[in-house]
C-alpha positions in Angstrom: 61.9 142.1 192.4 63.9 145.2 192.2 61.4 147.6 192.7 58.9 150.0 191.5 55.9 149.0 190.5 55.1 147.0 187.3 52.3 146.0 184.8 50.0 143.1 186.4 49.5 141.5 183.4 46.8 139.4 182.3 44.5 137.9 184.7 43.9 134.7 185.8 41.5 132.5 188.1 42.2 131.8 191.8 43.2 127.9 190.5 45.6 128.9 188.0 47.1 131.4 190.6 47.6 127.9 192.4 49.1 125.6 190.4 51.7 129.0 189.2 52.1 129.1 193.4 52.7 125.4 193.1 54.9 125.9 190.5 57.4 128.3 191.3 57.6 126.9 195.0 58.6 123.5 194.2 62.0 123.9 192.6 65.4 122.8 192.3 65.4 122.5 196.2 62.9 119.8 196.3 65.4 117.5 194.4 68.5 117.7 197.3 65.1 117.2 199.8 65.5 113.2 200.2 69.5 113.3 200.8 68.8 116.2 203.5 65.5 114.0 205.0 67.9 111.1 205.3 70.7 112.5 207.0 68.5 114.7 209.7 66.0 111.3 210.1 62.3 110.8 209.3 60.8 111.4 212.3 63.1 115.0 212.6 62.5 116.1 208.9 58.9 115.3 209.0 58.4 117.7 212.2 60.7 120.3 210.9 59.5 119.8 207.3 55.8 120.8 208.9 56.6 123.5 210.7 58.4 125.3 208.5 55.4 124.7 205.8 53.5 126.8 208.7 55.6 129.5 209.2 56.2 130.0 205.5 52.7 130.7 205.0 52.4 133.1 207.7 54.7 135.3 206.0 53.7 134.6 202.7 49.9 136.2 204.9 51.9 138.7 205.5 53.2 139.7 202.9 49.8 139.9 201.3 48.7 142.2 203.5 51.8 144.6 202.8 50.4 144.3 199.5 47.7 145.6 200.3 48.3 148.3 202.4 50.7 149.5 199.3 47.9 149.7 196.7 45.7 151.4 199.0 48.9 154.2 200.0 49.0 153.9 196.6 45.3 155.2 195.5 45.9 157.9 198.4 48.9 159.7 197.2 46.9 159.8 193.7 44.1 161.4 195.7 45.7 164.2 197.3 47.6 164.9 194.3 44.5 166.0 192.2 43.0 167.0 195.5 46.4 169.3 195.9 45.8 170.4 191.7 41.9 171.1 192.7 43.4 173.5 195.4 47.0 174.7 193.8 45.2 178.3 193.0 44.5 179.0 196.8 47.1 177.1 198.6 49.6 178.7 200.1 51.1 176.3 202.4 54.2 175.6 199.8 53.3 171.5 200.7 54.3 169.6 197.6 52.9 166.1 196.4 55.8 164.1 197.2 55.9 165.7 200.8 51.8 163.7 201.9 53.8 160.6 203.0 55.8 162.3 205.5 55.3 162.5 209.3 53.9 166.0 209.3 50.8 164.9 207.1 49.9 162.0 208.9 47.9 164.3 211.8 46.1 166.5 207.8 45.6 162.4 207.2 43.9 161.3 210.1 41.6 163.9 209.4 41.0 165.1 206.1 41.5 163.0 203.3 41.0 159.4 203.4 38.5 158.9 206.1 36.1 161.2 204.4 37.1 159.7 201.0 36.3 156.3 202.9 33.1 157.4 204.4 31.9 158.4 201.0 32.3 154.6 199.8 35.6 153.1 198.9 35.3 149.5 200.1 38.2 148.8 198.0 40.9 151.2 198.7 42.8 147.7 199.9 42.4 146.0 196.9 45.3 144.5 195.6 45.2 145.5 191.7 49.0 147.1 191.2 52.3 145.0 191.0 54.0 146.7 193.4 57.3 144.4 194.4 58.9 143.7 197.4 61.6 146.8 197.0 59.3 149.4 196.0 57.2 148.3 199.1 60.6 147.9 201.7 60.9 151.5 200.2 57.3 152.7 200.9 57.7 150.9 204.4 61.2 151.2 205.4 64.0 153.8 206.7 67.0 154.5 204.8 69.2 151.3 206.3 66.2 149.3 206.0 65.8 149.1 202.4 69.5 148.6 201.8 69.3 146.0 204.6 66.4 144.4 202.2 68.3 144.6 199.3 71.5 143.4 201.1 69.8 140.3 201.9 68.1 139.4 198.3 71.2 140.4 196.3 73.2 137.5 198.2 69.9 135.3 198.3 70.3 135.6 194.9 74.0 135.2 194.5 73.7 131.7 196.1 70.5 131.0 193.6 73.0 131.6 191.0 75.9 129.4 192.9 73.8 126.6 193.2 72.3 126.7 189.6 76.1 127.0 188.3 77.2 124.0 190.0 73.9 121.8 190.1 74.1 121.9 186.1 78.3 120.7 185.7 77.0 118.3 188.5 74.5 116.4 186.3 76.6 116.2 183.3 80.2 114.9 184.9 77.6 112.3 187.0 76.4 111.1 183.5 78.7 110.8 181.3 81.9 110.2 183.3 79.8 106.7 184.4 78.6 106.4 180.7 82.3 105.4 179.6 83.4 101.9 180.0 82.4 99.2 182.9 80.4 101.8 184.6 77.6 102.8 181.6 74.8 102.2 184.7 76.5 103.0 188.2 75.9 106.6 188.9 73.5 105.9 191.7 74.5 102.1 192.2 75.9 103.2 195.4 80.0 103.4 194.3 81.5 106.5 195.7 84.0 108.6 193.3 86.7 111.0 194.4 86.8 113.9 192.3 90.5 112.4 191.4 89.0 109.9 189.5 90.0 109.5 186.0 86.6 110.5 184.0 87.6 110.0 180.4 91.9 109.1 180.2 93.9 111.5 181.8 91.0 113.7 182.9 90.0 113.2 186.2 86.0 113.8 187.1 86.9 117.7 188.5 88.3 118.4 185.6 85.3 117.3 183.5 83.5 119.2 186.6 85.0 122.5 185.5 85.2 122.0 181.7 81.3 121.5 181.8 81.2 124.7 184.5 83.1 126.5 181.9 81.1 125.4 179.1 78.0 126.5 181.5 79.4 130.2 181.7 80.6 131.0 178.4 76.6 129.9 176.9 74.5 131.4 179.7 76.7 133.9 180.8 76.8 136.5 178.3 72.2 136.6 178.4 73.4 138.1 181.7 74.5 141.7 179.7 70.9 141.8 178.0 67.0 141.5 179.1 65.1 138.5 178.9 62.3 138.8 177.8 59.1 136.1 176.1 60.1 132.8 178.1 56.5 132.1 178.8 56.6 129.3 176.6 60.0 128.0 177.6 59.0 128.6 180.8 55.7 126.3 180.3 58.1 123.9 178.6 60.6 123.4 181.7 57.1 123.3 183.9 56.1 120.6 181.7 59.7 119.2 182.2 60.1 119.2 186.3 56.6 117.2 186.6 57.2 114.1 184.7 60.1 113.9 186.7 59.4 114.9 190.0 56.3 112.0 188.8 58.8 109.6 187.2 60.7 109.2 190.2 57.8 109.1 192.8 56.7 105.9 190.6 59.6 103.9 190.4 60.5 104.1 193.7 57.1 102.8 194.9 57.6 100.5 192.5 60.2 98.8 193.5 59.8 99.6 197.4 56.5 97.3 196.1 58.5 94.8 195.2 60.4 94.4 197.6 63.4 95.6 196.5 63.8 98.7 199.1 67.1 99.0 200.7 66.3 102.0 202.8 66.3 102.0 206.5 66.0 105.6 208.0 66.8 106.2 211.2 64.7 109.0 213.5 66.7 111.3 214.6 70.0 112.5 213.5 71.1 116.1 215.1 73.8 116.5 213.1 71.8 116.7 210.0 69.6 119.9 210.9 71.6 122.3 210.1 71.2 121.5 206.1 67.7 120.4 206.2 66.9 123.6 208.1 67.9 125.4 205.2 66.9 123.1 202.2 63.3 123.9 203.5 63.4 127.0 204.3 64.8 127.2 200.5 62.3 124.9 199.6 59.3 126.6 200.8 60.8 130.0 199.0 58.2 132.1 197.7 57.9 135.1 198.9 60.1 137.8 196.9 58.1 136.6 194.1 54.3 137.1 195.8 53.6 140.2 193.6 53.9 138.5 190.4 51.7 135.8 191.1 48.9 136.8 193.4 47.9 140.3 191.4 46.7 139.1 188.2 44.3 137.2 190.0 41.1 138.0 189.3 38.9 136.8 192.9 41.7 137.8 195.9 38.4 137.3 198.7 39.8 133.9 199.7 43.2 133.7 198.3 44.7 133.5 202.1 42.7 130.3 202.2 44.1 129.0 198.5 47.6 130.1 200.1 47.1 127.4 202.5 45.9 124.6 200.3 49.0 125.1 197.8 50.5 124.8 201.3 49.0 121.6 202.3 50.0 120.1 198.7 53.6 121.0 198.6 53.8 119.8 202.0 52.4 116.5 200.9 54.3 116.3 197.7 57.9 116.3 199.7 56.5 114.3 201.6 55.8 111.6 199.1 59.3 112.2 197.4 61.3 112.4 200.4 59.8 109.1 202.1 59.9 107.2 198.8 63.6 108.2 198.2 65.3 107.1 201.8 63.0 103.7 202.0 63.7 103.1 198.7 67.8 104.1 199.0 70.4 103.7 201.1 71.4 106.9 203.3 74.6 106.4 201.6 73.3 105.6 197.7 71.5 109.0 198.3 72.9 111.8 196.0 72.9 115.1 196.0 70.7 115.4 193.0 68.3 113.5 193.7 67.6 112.7 190.0 71.0 110.8 189.4 70.1 107.8 191.9 67.7 106.9 188.7 70.7 106.4 186.3 71.5 103.6 187.4 70.1 100.2 185.2 69.1 98.3 188.4 66.2 100.9 188.7 65.0 102.0 185.2 66.8 99.9 182.7 65.4 102.3 179.7 68.1 104.1 178.8 66.1 106.8 178.1 64.2 107.5 180.9 67.9 107.1 182.6 69.2 110.0 180.9 66.1 112.0 181.0 66.1 111.9 184.6 70.3 112.4 185.2 69.9 115.6 182.4 66.6 116.8 183.9 68.3 119.7 186.1 70.6 120.3 182.8 67.6 122.1 180.6 65.2 123.4 183.6 67.9 125.3 185.0 69.6 126.2 182.2 66.5 128.0 181.5 66.2 129.2 184.9 69.7 130.8 185.4 69.3 133.8 182.8 66.7 135.0 184.6 67.6 134.5 187.7 71.2 136.9 186.8 69.1 139.9 185.1 66.5 139.9 188.2 70.2 140.5 190.3 71.6 142.4 187.7 68.6 144.5 188.5 68.7 144.7 192.0 72.5 145.9 191.7 71.3 148.9 189.2 68.4 149.8 191.9 70.1 149.5 195.0 72.8 152.0 193.5 70.5 154.4 191.8 70.1 158.2 192.4 67.1 160.1 191.8 67.8 161.6 188.5 70.8 159.9 187.4 71.8 157.4 184.9 74.9 155.1 185.2 77.3 155.9 182.4 77.6 153.0 179.7 80.2 150.1 180.8 78.5 151.0 184.2 75.8 149.7 182.6 76.5 147.4 180.9 79.9 145.6 181.7 80.3 146.3 185.4 76.9 145.5 186.8 76.9 142.3 184.1 80.3 141.3 185.4 79.6 141.3 189.5 76.2 139.0 189.0 78.2 136.9 186.7 81.5 136.7 188.0 81.2 135.2 192.2 78.3 132.5 191.7 80.8 131.0 189.1 83.8 130.9 191.1 81.8 129.4 194.2 81.2 126.4 191.9 84.4 126.6 190.4 85.3 126.2 193.7 82.5 123.7 195.4 80.1 121.0 193.7 78.4 120.1 197.1 75.0 120.7 196.2 73.3 120.1 199.6 76.0 122.7 201.4 75.2 125.1 198.8 71.1 125.1 199.7 71.5 124.5 203.2 73.6 127.6 204.0 71.9 129.9 201.1 68.3 128.6 202.8 69.8 129.2 206.2 71.2 132.7 205.8 69.8 134.6 203.1 66.4 132.5 202.6 65.7 133.5 206.5 65.9 136.9 206.1 63.5 137.1 202.7 61.0 134.1 204.2 60.8 135.0 207.7 62.5 138.6 208.7 61.5 140.9 205.5 57.8 139.9 205.6 57.6 140.1 209.4 59.1 143.7 209.4 56.7 144.6 206.3 53.7 143.7 208.2 55.0 145.6 211.0 55.3 148.8 209.1 52.9 148.3 207.0 50.2 148.1 209.6 51.9 151.1 211.7 51.6 153.6 208.3 48.1 152.4 207.7 47.3 153.3 211.0 48.8 156.8 210.5 47.8 157.4 207.3 44.5 156.1 207.3 42.9 156.6 211.2 42.5 153.3 213.8 39.2 152.2 213.0 40.9 150.8 209.2 40.4 147.5 209.3 42.7 146.2 205.2 40.9 143.4 203.7 43.8 141.0 203.2 45.0 141.4 207.0 47.1 138.4 207.5 45.1 135.6 210.0 48.1 136.2 212.0 46.9 139.5 213.2 48.5 139.6 216.2 51.5 141.2 217.6 52.3 138.2 219.6 52.6 136.6 215.3 55.4 139.2 214.4 57.5 139.2 217.5 57.5 135.3 217.2 58.6 135.5 213.6 61.7 137.6 214.3 62.5 136.2 217.4 62.2 132.7 215.7 64.6 134.2 212.4 67.3 135.5 215.2 67.3 132.3 216.5 67.7 130.6 213.4 70.9 132.5 212.4 72.8 131.7 215.6 71.8 128.6 216.1 72.9 127.6 212.1 76.0 129.6 213.1 77.1 128.5 216.4 76.5 124.4 214.4 78.7 125.5 211.2 81.5 126.6 214.0 81.5 123.5 216.2 81.0 121.3 212.7 84.4 123.3 211.9 86.2 122.9 215.1 86.2 119.4 215.1 87.5 119.3 211.7 
């Protein structure tokens, strides 16, 4: 994600790619969605979920289009370089290889190099064969200000991600262990409201237990930020398996309770006050744009990649709806937890202790494996942002400063608050808004403009988005900026009421 061109990796079939994308999108955000649904009302939530799913699909096709345009330009640069090497002895223009993408080279490009190459037959000029990360696409299509804004947005999003992870694990541990003592061994999800100042073990308060778990989490996983995390394939397979076992269990248990007439939920149709958090949760829950190069490039046959992505979004939309609707009808709105898994640690819901603890501690296992990977990604983005051509960092800066500025801020945020719904909502509504809407729209616009300049106006990108009219780019940009204004105004108004 930090930029650059990386190895494509082992190829896989389109349907394997569909599964990988499904697993990437359906993550931590899904666990906070039921409460957001209950807070905003089922009708408002469903409409907003469907609309944001459509918007996310549109911007996903924008990123795929930009990936194809980036691959085409890389091929063009290589052909130009080879042509320049062949003609070097006769050339007196003094134009270097690095100048081929500058404005003064566009006129020459439109009349000579690639058009002639395409006429000779190069149907795969826009084929996606090299993994060009979003940072590299930003460097290719944006100016310096745009590149810096891109990295700022991705860094803020990753900080929010780490803060959510750093809070979710201690919250789950606190809820399970503090309620597993004395007369409260089955009361996590029974509607009992606990304050942070309530006792946990003897003189230890719940907030103290949370911070002790946060300290342990930081000490155990924080050091991975100072090293590279590699060879996590089998670990990711294991966590994906655990995630699906947990999701299926929660849906089945909720359906059983509803079918037995034990459902307690009576959700309202609409509560406008809950839209802000619901918006952020939904944006966060559809987030995949930043990882598309790693997902799409290894797909062996990309002819129908947009249709494949559409199928994925339909399945994800159906899954989110099933999870959320079973939750809001199974549980009373005021008993739904920020982390939905904690609702199943109540003996009235399931009397099998192993399942209760598995679901209660499920976020601990899955999030703990993702935290080091996200931390290393953020660290590398910081390095790329400040990197200068040909320069190197001193050892202290490279090994100490960058990991420290990666790890400390999210831990401090988690220390100050463990309100997961707000953390997810704010991260999605601000940084997630930029990554999911604004950056893909600008990438599509700038890549189309560059493609016309370099290859000529008659060239058609084979992976051109179905939303090819400029209207859609303008619509996404207006929507993205409107969301910034709406969320900010909503927060200001909420704070002023307090």
